[in-house]
N, C-alpha and C positions, 0 to 999 in steps of 0.2 A: 339713818345709817347706824347699824350697830356691828362692832368688831371686838376682836380680842387681839390684844398688841403686848409684845415683850422686848423689853430693851435687853440685847444681848452682850452690849459693852458700848466703850467709850465713854466721853464726858458728857454727850448730849443725851436727851432722851429719844423721842421720835415725833414725826409729822402725820397729821392726818388731813389729806385734801378733800375739800367739798364745794360745791358751788363753782365748780371750774368751768369756765368759758373758753379758755384757751391757756396758753403758756404764760401769758402775762396778766390775765385777770382770773383771780381765783381768792379763796380762802383757805388758810390751813390753820388746824388746833396745834400748836408747836407745844408739847408736853415735856416738860425738864429742858427747856432751852437755856440759852446764855450760860452755859457750863453747868447745868441743872439746878439754876438758882430759882427758877421760875416757869410758869407757863402762860401762854397768850393765844388769842387769836387774832392772827393777822390778815391783813387783807390788801391783795395785790390789785392795782389798777394800773394798766399799762405799763406793767414791769415794776411799779414802784410800791413798796412794802409798808404799811404802818399797823401797829398793834391798835385793836379796837376794844379788846377786853383782855385783863389779865387776873392771874390768881398766884398765890404762893405755892401751888402743886409742883412738887419734885417727883421723880421717877426711880424706882429702884431696879437694878440690874438682876435678871433672871425671873422676874415676877411676872404673871399673866395680869393683865389690866381689863376690864370690860368697859368699852367705851360707846358711848351713844351721842350722835350729834342729831338734834332734831331742828329742821329749819321750817318754819310757816311763815309764809310771806317774807317779811324782813326780820322777824322775831327768831333768834338762834338760841336754843338751849342745849347745855353740855351736861352729861354725867359721866362720872368716873365711879366705876364698881357700885353701881346702883345710886350714888349719891350725886344730887344736883350740884355741880360746882360753879355753873356760871349761866346766866339768862340776860339777855340784851337784845335790843333792836338796833339794827343798823340804819342810821337815820340819813346816810349820804344820800344825795340827789342821784335819781335814777333817771337816766336818758329816756325821753320817750320812746326811741325806737332805735334798734339796732339793725344794720342792714347792709349787705355785700350782694354784688352782681358778679356772676360767674358765666362762663361760657361752657356749654357741654361739649367737649371735644369730638364726640361721635356724631351727634345730631346739629350741631352748630345753634342750638337754641340757647338764648340768653336766659338765665335762671336767677331771679332776684329772692333771696332769702332774707326775711324780716323777722323779728322778735320785737313783740309788744309787751314790756314788763310792767304797763301801767295798768291801773284799775278801770280806765275808759279806752275807748277806742281812739287811735290816733290817725289823723289824716296825713298821709305822706305824699311828698312831690318825688317822682322819678323822672330823672332825665338822664336818657341813654346816649347823649349826644348824636351822634349820625349813624348810628346803630339802624340798620333797616328790621322792622318787626312788622309782624302781622296785626291786623285789629283784635283777633281772638288768642286768649291764653289759655291754658289749664291751670286753675288755682286750686292747691291744696293746703287745707288749713287743719290745725290742731289747737283747740281752744279750751278753757277750763279754769275752774278755781284753782289758785295755788296749792291749795290742801288735796284736791282731787288725785286719787290714784287708783290705777288699775288693779283688779284682784281676781282671784278665780271666780267669786261669785258675780263679779261685774267688770268683765273683761274688757269691755268697749267703753267705759266711762269717757276716757279720752281716747278718741281714735280720729284718724285723718278723714276729713270731707274734701272730696275732690269735685270740682265742677269746671265747666266751660263758660267763661266770662268773655264779653266782647266790648270794644270801646278803648282800646289799648292802642298807643302809638309810641314815638320814640320819646317822648315826653308826656306824663299823665299824672293825676292825682289818685290815691286808693286809700279806702277806710281800712286800716288794719285793726282786727277785734281787740278788745281788752284780753291781757293775758292770752297773747297766743303766738304760734309761729306759723309762719305763712310762705309759701313756695310760689310763685309765678313763674311759669315756663312759657316763654315768648317764642314762637318760631318765627323764622326769618319770613321775610316779605317775600313770597313763592309764587 
């Protein structure tokens, strides 16, 4: 991500968010924080923030800054005005699988959304309690290397793949591919 930022006033600099999963799980580059005495990358996990990399960078009011944040896997590199100011790897343990189940209000389908951030497939067990679901589901997956990007020359490097899969029930195991986002849409037992 590249951007230009300017401090227009106040005692603090500015924040650049990246790697945002939700309002309690994200990274931000806090430039000119702590009353403009330092800068740091802070990581929020379930709402609790901690600094994971710091520098002595301060920010001037009224000046444009060219910022660049590069994330490659778990390695984060930061540039300020073309100069690399920090490079580190976030070694925190990555959960093997993040998932949530929701109900489509219009169709009544149950939708399982799962993210596998690991380098290998993860077998997950899903227990939907007393929900009534059919044996066949629509499974849509996006998979690729963390460094893959779509471009004008290669617009489909990462593209959704949809298929009909059988063998589902209210409790089942499923192999979620490495580096993937998977949606499993289960219709009711009709």
